[in-house]
N, C-alpha and C positions, 0 to 999 in steps of 0.2 A: 504494500500500500504506500502511495506517495501522497504526502500532505504538504500544503503550501500555506503561506500567509500572503495575501495580496491586497492591493488598494484599488478600490473603485470609488470614484468621486473623492470624498474626504473620509471614507470609512475603511478601516482595516478589517479584513474578513479571513476566516479560516476556511480553506478549500481542500478538496480532494480531487486527485487526478484520476480520471477513468475514461476509457474510450478516447484517449488523447485530448480530452477536454477538461476544463476546470469547473467544478461545481461548488456552490456554497454549502458547506457541510451542515451548518445549522438549519438552513432551509430544507435540506433533505431529511433531517431528523431534529426537530426542535428540542429534544432532550440533550443534544450535543451542544456544548458551549460555542459561542461565536468567535472566540479568540484562542490562540494557541496556548497561552499560559493556563487558562482555565481548563482547557482540554487536557493538558498534561497532568494537572492536579487531579483529574478524574481517573488516572491510572488505568488499570486493565479493563475496567468497566467501560470507560470512554472508548478505548481501543476496540473493544468488542462491538460496540454500537457502530463505530466507523467502518469496521470490516463488513458488517451487515449492510450498510449503505453502499459500500463499494460493490458488493455482490449483486445487489438489486440494480445498481446503475449499469453494470456490465451485462446483466440479463434484461435490461430495458424494462424493469418492473417499477421504476419511479419516473413520474412525469416531471422531471426537474429541468429548469432552464440552465443552459451553459452560460458561463461568464465570457463575454466577448471583449469588453473594454476594461482592461485591468492592467496593473503593473505588479510584478512579483516583488515582494519584500524578502528580507531574511525569513526563513521558515519559522525561526524562533526569534522574533524581533526584539523581545524584551526578556533576555535570560535573567534568572534569579542570581546567577553568578556565571563567570566564565573562567575556566582554568585551561592551561595549555601544558601538555605533557612533554616528554623528552624520550620517546619510545624507540627511535630507530638508531641502532648502534652505528650503522654505516655513516650517517650524517655526523654523529658526534665524533667518531674516529677521524673522518676526513677533515672536519673543521679543526680538530686539535693538531693533526699532522701539518695542516697548512700554517698553523701558528708556531710550529716547531716544538710542540710539547707532546709527551706520550699519552696514550689512551688512559683515561682515569679509571682505575679498577672499581671505584664505587658505582659506576654506571651499571655494572652487572649484579650489584647487591640489592638495589631497591629502586623503584620508579620514582621520579620526581615530577613536579609541575610548578607553575607559578600562576598567580591570579592576574588576569588582564582586565581591561575596562569593559564591563558588561553593558555599559551605556553608550558604547561606540561601535555598535553592530551594524554592518552593512549587508545588503543582499545583492542580487544582480543589479548592474547599472553603474552609475558614476561614483567614484571615490574621490572626495575632495582632500587635498593635501596642502599643508602650509609650506612656506619657503624652506624652512629647516628640514622638513621631511624629505625634500628632494636632494639633500646632501647624502647620497648613497641610499636611495629609496629601493626597497627590496620586497619581493614576494616570499611567501613560504608555503609550499605545497603540502597540505595536510588533509586528514579526515577528522571528523568530529562526531561525538554522540550527544544526545540530550537525555536526561533522566525523566521518568514519570512516576517515581515512587520516593517517598521520604525514607531515609535509612541512616543508620549509625553503626560503626564497627562491622561493616559488611565484609564477609569473607569472599575472596576471589571466586571460589567455587560457586557462589550464589549471585555474584554481581551482575552477570549478563542479563538476569531477569529484571534488572532495574533500568535497562536501556530501552527507551521508546523508539529510537531510530538513529540513523546515520546521515551525515551530510558531508559535503566538501567544505574545507576551511582554508582560507588564505589569511595567514597571520602576518599582516603588513608590518614592515619593520623599517624604521629610519635609523640606519646603522651608525651615522655619526653621533646622533643623540644617544643611542644605546651604548656605544663603546665609551663615550665620554663619562656617562654616569656610572657605568659598571666598574670604572677604575676605583671607585669608592666602595666596591664590593656590595652594592645594593642595586636592585633593579632586576630585570629591565622595567622601566617605567615610561618616561616620555618617549622613548624609542619605540614603544609598542601601543600606547594607550589611545592612539588617534583613530585606528580602524582595524577591526577584525571582521572578515567577510565570511559568511556562511550561506550555503544554498546549493542548488536552486530550490530544492525541496527536501523534506524529511522522509527518508526511506525506512520503513519498518523492517525489523530483522528477518521476518519470514521471507521477504523478497530476496534476501541475500543467501538463503539456504543452499541454492545450487553452487555457490562459490565457496562454501565453507571448507576449510582445510585444517590440518593439525597446527596448533601453535608451536612455537619453538620448544625444544627439549628443556625440561625443567621449569616450564611456565604453565600457567593455568588460565583458561578462558577461550572464548571463540576467536577464530582468525579467519580471514577471508582472502581469497585470491582475486584481488581487484587491482587492475592496472591503473596507475596514476600518471597523468601527463599534464604539463603546463606549457602553454604556447604564449609567446609575446609577439604581437603584431603578426600572427600567423606562423611564426617560426617556433618549432619545438625546442625548448631550452631545458626541460627536465622530464625524466621518466623514472618511475619506480613502481613498487607494488605494496599494497597494504599488508600482504602476508609477510613482509619483511619486518614488521613491528616486532621488536624483541620483547618489550613489555606489552601485555595485552591491555585493552580497556578495562577488563575485569580487575586486573592487578592495580591499575591506576585508581579505580574506584575504591578498592580495598584500602589503599593508602590515604586517599582523599577523605574517606569516611571515618578514619581512625580518631576516636575521641571527639568527633563533631558530627553534626547532622549534614547530610546532603539532601537536596530538595528537588521536587519536580520542577523542571525548567532550568536546572543546572546544565550548562554546556561544558564539555571537556574535549579539548583537541588532542590529537595524537602526538604532536610535535612534527618536525620536518622530516620528510622522507629523504633518503640519500639522494644527492644531486638536487635537492628541492629548493634551492635559493641561490641568488647570485653571489652572496657572501661565500658560500662553499665553492661554487663553480669558478668564481674569480680567483680564489685562493689556490685551487688545484691547477687552474690554467697558468698562473704566474709561477707556481712551483715547478711546472714542467717546461715553461717557455717564458724567459724574461721579457719578451716582446709581446706577450699576450695583452690584449686590450680589454680591461675590465668593462663590464656592462652593468648599468643600473637603470631602474625604471624612470621614464621621463614623462612630462606632461603630454597627454594625448595618447599614450600607449594603451593598447588593448590587451588585457590579460585574460586568457582562457584556461580554466582548469577543468579537467575531465577525469572522472573516476568511474570505472566499470560499475554499472548498476546504480550509481549515485547521480549521474547526469553530467551536465555541462554548466559551469559557473562562469559567466562573462562579466567583465568589468572594464571600465575606461578610467584612466587616471586623469584627474582634472586639477589644475593649479588654482588654489584659492586666490582671489583678487586682493592681495595684501602684500606689504613688504615687511611685516612684523616678524622679528627674529628673536628667539630667546638665546641663541648662541652668541648674539652680539652683546648680551648682558653679562658675559663672563668678566670677572674682576681681573 
């Protein structure tokens, strides 16, 4: 099942994709809430009702009108929180090699994450960036989940049942700001808090069952053979696979829920797939060729991220009309 949030007029609506069309889920079943946050709080009961609607739509048993004039928003436009993990060993090892430091052994001991700005969520469409963001502006190719159950001290073996669905995530990064502040061993903050992109829709786990594979040895949780690709202005710059996650989403949930509550509407990213950002690609390129020309995102660039089963997320980078710079405020 594919669920979307879309805008028609001035209204945000919860939609379902069926027969290659978008339908208002609340209009199809008034017992289903009209927005994603309330729907996720409904847990398994809300999912069950939505699946019944999907079945009736596919069998043409509901006389529902399709939405024709709408724009897609982030599937979860108002997350209760947003964490981002660090699950792909290849990305971590390559990034550290490019900096001339050895692989950190703690990566293989426990999964980590950081909190990012859950009020700076984008969906398909334009992403507005400030002048300082364009000083080494980067994409990060990731997958993400959203929860639809409250939990605490969740064990990894049980954690997949808390996942409502999967999405593509682009963890936008302003590398100059990020590297500057992390010299003080705190962050990332301003280098990350301006835009996190998710979409184009929320795909429920049952749709990914044909792609399910075994997770890495010694790990616990579901894993999926889903090809991940990023193109910038039509040129492929990154390619990986979600099955390469060393730490599973279940294990990240286990750590995230230790000693605290997680909630319906919490979004969690996988972290960057190997080759999944210009920072890594530029570092590897310069390591192998001193004449390599680094690349960063520019105003007007079109970024396309595609993951098998999760769809195609398209964005255009737009420069905000201002000259305001916080980098200029340094003492």
